[in-house]
C-alpha positions, 0 to 999 in steps of 0.5 A, a space after each residue: 895226917 891224911 883224911 881217911 873219912 869214908 875210907 873202908 878198912 879193906 881200902 887202907 889194906 889195899 893202899 898198903 898192898 896187903 891184898 890177902 888181908 883186904 880180901 878177908 876185911 871185904 868178906 867181913 864187910 860183906 857179911 855185915 852189909 850184904 846189899 853194899 857195893 863197897 865190899 865187892 868193890 874193895 874185893 875186886 880191887 884186892 883180887 886184881 892186885 893178886 892177879 885173880 882177874 876172872 874173880 875181880 871182874 865178877 866182883 866188879 859186876 856185883 859192885 856195879 849192879 848193887 850200886 845202881 840202887 845204892 849210889 855210894 861208889 865213885 863212878 870214875 873209880 869203878 870205871 877206871 878200875 874195871 878198864 885197867 883190870 881188863 886191859 891187864 888181864 888181856 895183856 897177861 894172855 899175850 902180846 898185842 897184835 897176836 890176839 886170841 879169842 879170849 883177849 877180845 872177849 875180855 875187852 868186850 866185857 867192858 861194854 857189857 858191864 858198863 855200857 855207858 862207861 867212859 872207856 868204850 872207845 879205849 876198850 874198842 882200841 884195845 880190841 883192835 890193838 890185840 888183833 894187830 889192827 892199831 899200833 900201840 904207842 905205849 912202850 913198857 919201861 923195863 
């Protein structure tokens, strides 16, 4: 049996792909512990799973802000989750090389939210990809 110590109910639901239920669980957790960054992080992940990108980014911002004092979230998990979310959101708006101002603005949010994040260079590279200035070596498998 897997060790579930420290795993919230919302996280379990996210792992099962039950994003709507995870949002409800995160909302309940938020009411019980409004200062905690965990429900915001959980809800951000669930919203991302539903493709509700803008809402997910707002919740990541809340999680990051609250975790500055609480220090309960894994930095790498928040960092990777936010970066992946922003790339997915920007990609959903069009193909690399045909950048819109919205795609660039989305990727610029990474540095705004995590100025010392581990994916700063990656975010800058994605901006170049969206502008057609850097060739993508990733080939999406169908």
